[in-house]
N, C-alpha and C positions, 0 to 999 in steps of 0.2 A: 404931223404925219401919222405918227403911231396910233393915236385916238381914233384915228379915222380908218386905220387898218385893222385896229382891235372892233371897233364897230361894225366893220364889214365881216370879218369873222364870225362876228355873234349871229348879225343878219341871216348869213349864209348857212348856218347852223341851225337854223329855226326859230332865232329871236331869243333864245335862251342861254346866257353867259355859263351856265353850269353844263350845258351840253357841249359848249362851244371846245373846250379843252378836256373832253373825256379821253382817256388813252395817254394824255401828256405824262410823261413820268416825274414823280416826285422825289425829289434828293433832300438828304439831311445835310445841312452845309454850316460851316462854322461862319461867323465874322472873321475879322482880320485880326489875329492875334500877335501880339508884340511880346516877343522875348527879350529880355535885356541883354546884350552880349559886347564886350568892349569893341569899341571901333577897330583897334589893331585888327583882331584875329576875326570879325565876322564873314568876310569873305571865305576865309581859310575855312572855317567850319563848315559853311554852305557848301564849298566844294568838297570836303572830305566826306560829307555827309552823301550828297549826290554819288563818290565814288563807291561809297560803301551798299548804297542802293541798287547801284548798278550790277552789282553781282546779283542780284534775286528779280529784278524789276525792270521794266522800261522806264527811263528816265529820261526828260527833257531837260537840257543844262543852258537853254538861252539866256535866262536871268534867274538864276540859282538851281534847286531841283525841285521839278515837277514829277513825282512818282507815280505810275500808273499801278494800283493794285488790281489783280483780275479777280473774277468772283471765285468766292472760297465756298460757295452754298449757302451763304449769308447776304451776298451782294459784290456789287465791285464799286471801286471809288479811287479816290486820287487826293494826293498831298502835296504843298509846296511850301517848300522853305526856302527865303531868299534874304540875302543881306541889303539891310533898308541904305539907300544912297543918303539920307537924311539925319541920320541919329543911329545911337547904338545900340542897335536891335535887329533881332531877325525877325521877319515877317512871315507866319504861318497860317495856314489854312487848310481845312479838311471837308471833302464831301464824299458824300456815300449813298448808295441807294436802298442802306436800310440803317435803323440806328445801331443792329449787332456790327455792322460793318464799320461804320463810322467808329464803334468805339476802339473796334479792332484797330483799324488805320491809326487813330489817335492813340492809342498806347503804343503801337511799333514806334512811330516817329519819334513820341518824347522819350522813350527808352533809349531810342538812339541817340538823342539830343543830350541825355543826362550823362553820357559818358565824356562831355565836353566840359569841364570846371568853369568854362568861362561863359556857359550859358546859365542863365537864372530862369528856372521854370517856376512860374507862380504856382501854389497850390490849385488844384481844380482848374487848370486854365484848358478851355474848350470841353469841360462837361456839358452836357446837353440836360 
C-alpha cells in the first residue's frame, strides 16, 4: 500500500520523485544510542533527568524523557532518554533541524548524563 501511495504522490507531482518531496523538511538525527547503566538505577536516572530538564524545557515523561528544545536561532529539535526494559542501558536519541542544533542538543544531554557516575558515556557517541 505504501508503495502505491508513493507512486501516486510522484505521479501527481508531474512524475519526478525529486519534485514530489520539495519542501519536505530534512532533519539531522542519530540512530538509537545505547549508554551502559546499571539495571538498579537506570529508571531513576531517566526520571531525574526528566525532572532536571522540566525546569527549562517541555518534557514528555510517558516512557522516559522526551525533551523538546525550542529554536535558538540555529534550529529546533528533541532528545529522548529512556531506560531499556531488556538490558542495563539507557537508550538515547537526538534529532534537530540543523547540524549546529543537533550538536548543541547532544552536548546538553550528554553533559547532564555525565553527572551520573552510573552512566557510561562512550567517547564520541552521537557524533556526526
